[in-house]
C-alpha positions in Angstrom: 116.6 43.2 81.6 115.2 43.0 84.8 112.0 45.7 85.2 111.2 46.7 88.4 107.0 48.0 87.0 106.2 50.9 89.5 102.3 50.3 89.2 100.8 53.3 90.4 97.1 52.5 89.7 95.0 52.5 93.2 93.5 49.5 91.3 96.2 47.1 91.7 96.5 43.9 89.4 93.2 45.7 88.2 94.8 48.4 86.3 94.4 48.9 82.6 97.3 50.4 82.1 99.1 47.5 83.8 97.7 45.5 81.1 99.4 47.5 78.2 102.8 46.0 80.6 101.5 42.2 80.7 100.8 42.1 77.4 104.4 43.5 76.5 106.2 41.2 79.3 103.6 38.3 77.3 106.1 38.8 74.2 109.3 40.0 75.2 110.3 36.3 78.0 113.6 37.3 77.4 113.0 40.0 80.2 111.7 39.7 83.5 109.1 41.8 84.8 108.8 42.5 88.6 105.4 44.8 89.6 105.3 46.8 92.7 101.3 48.0 93.8 102.7 51.3 94.8 99.3 52.5 94.3 97.5 50.4 96.1 100.2 49.6 99.0 101.4 53.0 99.5 100.4 53.4 103.5 102.3 49.9 104.2 106.0 51.2 101.8 105.0 54.7 104.0 105.5 52.1 107.4 108.0 50.3 105.7 110.2 50.9 102.9 112.7 48.1 103.1 111.2 46.2 100.3 111.0 48.7 97.5 114.5 49.6 98.4 115.8 46.4 97.5 114.1 46.0 94.6 114.4 49.3 93.3 118.4 48.8 94.3 118.2 45.5 92.1 116.2 46.9 88.9 118.2 48.0 85.8 115.2 49.1 84.3 112.0 51.4 86.2 109.0 51.3 84.0 106.5 53.8 85.9 103.2 52.8 85.3 100.0 54.9 86.4 96.6 56.3 84.8 96.8 60.2 84.7 94.8 61.4 87.3 94.7 65.1 86.8 96.7 66.6 84.7 99.4 64.7 86.5 100.5 60.8 88.3 97.7 59.3 90.8 99.0 60.9 94.3 100.1 57.1 95.4 102.7 57.3 93.0 103.7 60.9 94.1 104.4 59.9 97.4 106.1 56.9 95.9 108.0 59.7 94.0 108.9 61.5 97.5 109.5 58.4 99.8 112.7 57.6 96.9 113.6 61.2 97.8 113.1 60.7 101.6 115.0 57.3 101.8 118.1 58.6 100.0 117.7 55.9 97.1 120.3 55.9 95.0 119.4 54.9 91.3 121.2 56.5 89.8 122.7 56.0 85.6 120.1 53.6 85.7 117.3 53.5 83.1 113.6 54.6 83.2 110.5 55.0 80.9 106.4 55.4 81.4 103.6 53.7 80.4 100.7 55.7 80.7 97.0 55.5 79.2 94.0 58.1 79.7 92.1 59.6 77.0 95.0 62.3 76.4 93.5 64.2 78.2 97.1 66.5 79.4 99.5 63.2 79.1 101.7 65.5 77.8 102.2 67.9 81.7 101.9 63.9 83.1 104.8 62.2 81.3 107.0 65.4 81.6 106.5 65.5 85.4 107.9 61.4 85.6 110.7 62.7 83.1 111.6 66.0 85.6 111.7 63.5 88.1 114.0 61.1 86.5 116.2 63.4 85.9 116.7 64.6 89.9 117.0 61.0 90.4 119.6 60.7 88.2 118.1 58.1 86.3 118.6 58.2 82.1 114.9 58.2 80.3 113.7 56.9 77.5 110.9 58.1 75.9 107.6 56.8 76.9 104.1 55.7 75.7 100.8 57.7 76.0 98.6 54.8 75.1 94.6 55.1 75.1 92.7 53.5 77.5 91.3 51.1 74.4 94.7 50.6 72.6 95.3 47.3 73.7 91.9 46.1 72.3 93.0 46.9 68.6 95.2 45.3 66.5 97.0 49.5 65.9 97.3 50.4 69.7 98.9 46.5 70.3 101.6 47.2 67.9 101.9 50.2 69.5 102.8 48.8 72.9 105.7 46.3 71.4 106.8 48.5 69.2 107.4 51.1 71.8 109.0 48.3 74.3 111.5 47.3 71.0 112.3 51.6 70.8 113.3 50.8 74.4 115.2 48.0 73.9 117.6 50.1 71.2 117.4 52.8 73.1 119.1 50.8 76.0 122.3 49.5 73.6 122.1 52.5 71.9 122.3 54.4 75.0 119.9 56.9 73.2 118.3 58.3 76.2 116.5 61.6 76.3 117.7 64.9 77.3 117.2 66.2 81.1 113.8 68.6 81.2 115.6 70.3 84.3 117.1 73.9 83.4 120.9 73.4 83.4 121.4 76.5 85.0 118.4 77.7 87.7 117.5 80.8 87.1 118.0 83.0 90.4 114.4 82.4 92.6 112.5 86.5 92.5 113.8 88.0 95.7 111.2 88.1 98.1 109.8 92.2 98.7 110.9 94.1 101.4 108.2 95.0 103.9 103.8 94.8 104.3 101.7 96.2 101.9 98.9 98.4 102.8 96.0 96.8 104.2 92.3 96.6 101.8 89.6 97.9 103.6 86.7 94.4 103.2 84.7 96.4 101.5 83.2 94.1 98.5 80.5 91.1 99.1 81.3 87.6 98.8 83.8 85.6 100.2 86.9 84.1 98.6 88.5 80.6 99.6 91.6 79.8 100.2 92.8 76.2 99.3 96.3 75.3 101.6 99.2 73.2 101.9 101.1 74.4 104.8 102.3 74.7 108.1 100.6 77.5 110.0 103.6 77.2 113.4 106.6 76.5 110.5 106.9 80.5 109.6 107.4 79.1 106.4 107.2 81.7 102.9 103.9 80.2 101.6 102.4 81.8 105.1 103.4 85.3 104.7 102.7 84.9 101.0 99.1 84.5 102.3 99.2 86.9 104.3 99.9 89.9 101.9 96.9 88.2 99.5 94.6 88.4 102.4 95.5 91.5 103.2 95.2 93.2 99.3 92.0 91.8 98.7 88.9 93.5 99.0 86.6 90.4 100.3 86.5 88.1 103.3 88.5 85.3 102.9 89.0 82.1 105.0 92.5 79.5 104.8 91.2 75.9 104.6 94.4 74.4 105.6 94.3 70.3 103.5 97.0 69.7 106.0 94.7 69.9 108.8 92.1 67.2 106.8 91.6 63.6 107.9 91.3 61.6 104.4 90.9 58.4 104.1 93.1 57.9 101.5 93.9 59.0 97.9 91.1 58.8 94.8 91.0 54.8 94.0 89.3 55.3 90.3 85.9 53.6 90.9 84.1 55.9 89.0 81.2 55.8 92.1 80.7 59.4 92.2 80.0 59.7 88.0 77.0 57.7 89.2 75.7 58.7 92.1 77.7 61.4 92.6 78.8 60.5 96.0 82.5 59.3 97.3 82.7 55.8 98.5 85.0 56.6 101.4 82.7 57.8 104.4 85.8 61.2 106.1 82.9 63.1 104.1 85.5 64.8 102.4 82.3 65.7 99.1 80.6 67.2 101.6 82.7 69.7 102.7 84.4 70.0 99.6 81.1 71.3 98.1 80.1 73.2 101.2 83.0 74.9 102.3 85.1 75.2 99.4 83.4 74.9 96.3 80.8 77.5 97.7 82.7 80.4 97.5 82.6 83.0 94.8 86.4 83.0 94.5 89.4 80.4 94.9 92.6 80.9 96.0 95.2 78.4 95.2 98.3 78.3 97.6 101.4 75.5 97.9 105.1 75.2 98.5 106.3 73.8 94.9 108.0 70.5 95.5 109.5 67.3 93.2 108.1 69.9 90.9 104.6 70.4 91.1 102.4 71.1 94.7 103.5 68.2 96.9 101.6 64.8 97.3 98.9 66.7 99.7 97.9 69.0 97.9 97.9 65.9 95.0 95.4 63.9 97.3 93.0 66.9 97.1 92.5 67.4 94.1 92.8 63.9 92.9 89.6 63.3 95.3 87.6 66.5 94.0 87.1 63.8 91.7 83.7 63.2 93.5 82.2 65.6 91.2 83.2 63.6 87.9 84.2 65.2 85.6 81.8 68.2 86.4 83.5 71.9 85.8 81.1 72.4 89.0 82.6 75.6 89.9 83.3 77.0 86.0 82.6 80.8 85.9 84.2 81.7 89.5 87.6 83.2 89.4 90.7 81.7 90.8 94.2 82.6 91.6 97.5 80.7 92.2 100.2 81.5 95.5 102.8 79.2 95.0 106.3 79.5 96.9 109.1 78.5 95.5 111.4 79.2 91.7 108.2 79.1 89.7 110.8 80.3 87.0 112.0 76.5 86.7 108.8 74.7 86.2 108.0 75.3 83.1 105.7 72.3 83.0 104.2 73.6 86.2 102.9 76.7 85.0 101.3 75.0 81.9 99.2 73.1 84.7 98.1 75.4 86.7 97.1 77.9 83.1 94.9 74.6 82.2 93.5 73.9 84.6 91.4 77.0 85.2 91.0 77.1 80.9 89.8 73.9 81.1 87.2 74.6 84.1 85.9 77.8 82.9 87.9 80.0 85.8 88.8 83.3 84.9 92.7 83.2 86.2 93.8 86.5 87.9 97.2 85.8 88.8 99.8 82.6 89.5 101.9 84.9 92.3 105.2 84.4 94.0 105.9 87.6 95.4 104.1 89.8 97.5 103.8 92.5 95.0 102.6 89.6 92.7 100.5 88.6 95.1 98.3 92.2 95.9 98.2 92.6 92.1 96.0 89.0 91.5 93.9 89.9 94.9 92.4 92.9 92.8 92.8 91.3 89.8 90.5 88.3 92.0 88.0 90.7 93.3 87.6 92.8 90.1 86.7 89.3 88.2 84.2 88.1 91.0 82.5 91.2 91.4 82.2 91.8 87.3 81.4 88.1 86.9 84.5 88.1 84.4 84.4 85.6 81.6 86.5 85.4 79.2 86.4 82.5 75.6 88.8 79.1 76.4 91.6 78.7 74.9 93.4 76.4 73.3 93.9 74.8 76.5 90.3 74.4 77.3 88.5 74.4 74.6 90.7 70.8 73.3 90.7 69.7 77.0 86.9 69.9 77.1 86.2 68.2 74.0 88.1 65.1 75.4 85.8 65.0 78.2 82.7 65.8 75.5 83.2 62.9 73.4 84.2 60.8 76.8 81.3 61.6 78.5 78.5 60.9 75.5 80.2 57.4 75.4 80.0 56.5 78.6 77.1 57.8 79.6 74.9 55.1 80.8 78.0 54.9 83.8 78.6 57.8 84.2 75.0 59.5 84.8 75.3 62.9 86.8 78.2 63.8 84.2 75.8 63.3 81.5 73.3 65.8 82.7 75.8 68.3 83.6 77.1 68.5 80.2 73.6 68.3 78.9 72.4 71.2 81.2 75.7 73.2 79.9 75.4 72.5 76.8 78.4 70.9 76.5 77.3 68.3 73.6 78.0 70.5 71.0 78.2 68.0 68.0 76.7 67.1 65.9 77.1 70.4 64.2 74.0 72.0 62.9 74.6 75.3 61.4 74.2 73.4 58.2 73.6 77.0 56.6 77.0 77.0 56.9 78.2 74.3 55.3 76.7 74.4 52.5 77.9 77.9 52.0 81.2 76.4 52.2 80.2 74.0 49.5 78.9 76.3 47.1 82.6 78.9 47.5 84.9 75.5 47.8 83.2 74.8 44.3 83.7 78.2 43.0 87.3 78.6 43.8 88.0 75.2 42.4 86.6 77.0 39.0 90.1 78.7 38.0 88.0 81.3 35.5 86.1 82.1 38.7 89.1 82.1 41.1 90.7 84.3 38.8 88.0 86.7 38.6 86.9 86.4 42.6 90.9 87.2 43.6 91.2 89.3 46.5 87.5 90.0 46.9 87.3 86.6 49.1 88.8 88.6 51.7 86.3 91.4 51.3 83.4 88.4 51.2 84.7 87.0 54.6 84.5 90.1 56.6 81.1 91.0 55.4 79.6 89.7 58.2 81.8 91.2 60.8 81.4 95.0 59.1 77.0 93.8 59.4 77.9 93.2 63.0 79.9 96.3 63.6 76.9 98.1 62.6 73.8 97.0 64.1 76.1 96.6 67.7 
């Protein structure tokens, strides 16, 4: 098979993910592997896409290779997918799969994104490999990589492709609300910043959605249009910021982010759906927010989303937005696609900001934070700023120190393993379980 590897890592040849592919290549010499460093050379490919067109046309299997960046693929690979579509390259009927590395922090949303775009392009998708960053250093990890590629070869021979993730019949886009809603007085203190990606002169539906939200919001608000920011480039994954707190780029985005956006009392993100996500430019903004490392510096601040497009057809994108707010410790005031929904989200956001509303994290937030908790603790020597932040906010909740509870559970376990005692206790077990909660009700 002729395999085209689309290396989405900005590290190029020094990509950890690419080494997994190199390992596979070494053990399957009967297949040919060609690598396009799309993450490192995206600016060049924007100017001249012809080498990429030729490589795509010659490939039998397209292998998306990337590290997971902020719930999705790196912005550079996101842009490359846009370029394939913009240039109308016909890859329909070819095979496709993916290899990613991460600490399994929302690798699922990244893989779903690639699979959705493979469906757009008419590619026959084969289940990908989501590896831990360190898997290639272990016997088990190396075996899994080889097993994965054997499965790819078998799937290609037997045409055993994954079913499309796109809805068979797209739901009808919601009707836009008729007329404007009454404006709210700006009686509440504080400021909301709306981070948006839109053409202010283009009469885009997103612009109208933003104005409806601002009119209904009883707080002062400011729109930051990231389309106008002079980004020097996408995140390089160099980890300089994790150690020093500063980005290596000199475009001063890190200062702008901290002083003009993250200093707000509430945050709103506004974009138009493109290629099953927020589009390349917004993804670039997202990736560059890594100048804060793994630090949830806006936790406690409510957020909302204004989304133009048929969100009902994008369950993975909705999952991404909900998960981001949970991991970040932000109360999600709403995801609005119509003027009425925007007005509701404005009211909820203002209430949450005024009352400093914070609710317990659900699985998305608890699970995600535990992954980073373990990662930062192990890499504290490098990620010094992250380590300080995690210590300060009590994220290091291990080992569990509730020794009294542990001893009590041993005693209960021993009692329940005794048939006579277990029978005697019977339904009283649940009565004992709720006793502390009964006491809490009496005291509080």
